[in-house]
N, C-alpha and C positions, 0 to 999 in steps of 0.2 A: 322382635320378641312377641311370641304369641301368648295373649292372656290366658290364665288358668281357666279351664272349663270350656274352652272353645275347641271344637273338633272340626275336621274337614275344612280347614282354612286354605285357601288358595291365594298365594302371593305372586304377583308378576312384576318382574323388574324390566324396565324399558331402558335400553341403552342407545346412545347416540354415537355412532362411529366417528372417532376423532383421528384426523391424520397427523403426521409429524412432519415438519418442515424445518430443515437445517440449512443456515446460510453461512458459508465460510468465504475466506478470502485468502489470496496469496499476495503479500505476506498476511499473516493472520493478526488479529487484534485491531482491525480497522472499524470505524463506525459506519453504520448503516441506518436507514429508517425503514421500519416495517409497520406498515399502517400509520405512519406519522410518529411512531415511537422510536427513539434511538436505541440501537442494540449493537453491541460490539461483538465481532466475530471470535470464536464460532457462536452463532446465535441459533438456539433451538426454541421452536414454538411446538407445542404438542396439545394445545387446547382449542384448536380450530376445528370445526366440524367438516366432514367430507363434503365437498362441493362448494364450500365457501371460498371467497376470493381474498387474496392477500396482496398488497402492493409493496414491493420491495425496491428500495432506491439506494443504489450505491453511490457513495460520494464521488463526484467527477475528478476532484484533485484534492489530495490530502498532504498537508506540510506538518508532520509531527514536530519539526524544529526547523531552524533557519538554514540547515545544511542537507535536509533530506526532503524529497517530494515524491509522492506516489500518484500516477495519473491512471484512471480506469481504462482498461483495454477491452475486456470481453467477459462474458459468462461462459460457463462450461457447456451451455446450450448452443454456443456460437454467436449469440446475440451481441452486438456491440452497443446497444442502447443501455444506459446505466439504470434504466427502470424496467422492472418486470411486474406483470399482473399474473400472479400465480393461482391456479385452481388447486385447492387442497384435495389430494387423492387419499385412498385408503392405505397406501403403502408410504413408507418413508421417502421424502424427496430432498435431495441435496442439490443446492445451487451454490457454485463457486464462482467468485468474482476474481479475475486476474488483474493485476495492477503492474504497470511498468515503473521501476524505480529510477529516480534521477537524483544525482548527487552534486553538490556544489564544489568546484575547485577553487580554492583560495590561494592567491599568490602574495608574496611579500618579499622584502629584502632585508639583509642584515649588513650594515646599518639601515634603518627603516627609510623608506621613500628614495632610495638611491638606484632604482631600476624600474624600467617599464617592461611589460610583458606582452608577447604575441602568443596567442592560443590558436591551435590549428586541430581540429576545426574550431571556428568561433563558437563561444557559448551562447545558448538562448537564455537570457536572464541569469547567467552564471551558473547554469545547471547542465549537467551531461547525462545521457542515458546510461543506466547500469551496464557495464561491460564494454563501453566505448573506450578507445584509446585517444589520448590527447597528448600532443606535442606542446611543450612549453619552452619558449625562447626568451631568455632574459637580455635586456639591453641595459648595461650599466650607465649611470648618469654621473655628471659632475665630477669626472675624473677618476672614478672608481674602476676597477678591473675585477671581472668575474673570476672566482676561484672555484667554487663548487656549489652544489645543491644540498639542502638539507630538508627535513620534514618528511614527506612521503615519497620524495624522489631522491636520486643519488647520482653521483658521477661528476665529472669536471668538464664535460662538454657543455657548451652555452645552450644547448637545446637538449631537453630530456623528455622521456615519454612516461606517461602514467595511465594505469588502467582504472577506470572509474567504477570500482566495485564497492564504493562507500565514499563518504566526504573525504576529499584529499587536500593536502597543503603542500605548496611548493615554494620553498624559501631560497632566493638566490643570495649566496654569500660572496 
């Protein structure tokens, strides 16, 4: 606002160019650290000045529950380091972290504890990579005879296959 009575006033606005940084992940909704502060993807920063540096750290392994795990694979830049030092530019920059999903295969029997199981390939900590196929073989115990599968597998063969596109349950009846 120019006060009354003043004429020939010159006003100069000085702007500082701010860049925009967006951090995303596949799958979305995972936590990251951006300059030490937790940010959940998609994470958008638009208040950093051009030329400033931002440290982005993707969590190496995330377990949202006891049946799922996501392990960091790479950035869309091709880097496999989970830490990036980014120089803010004058254009929007998008960095995407890709994660490999792992899912737990749980086995059991009906009645309980009356079968042992062989998994092929063997599990690493009970988890399998997303999309992998697992053969489950039941060995009945204590005089029981195998009848069929229930849960996420089916059939009456003593060996069944399951594709690990999520947490899976194999129950030998």
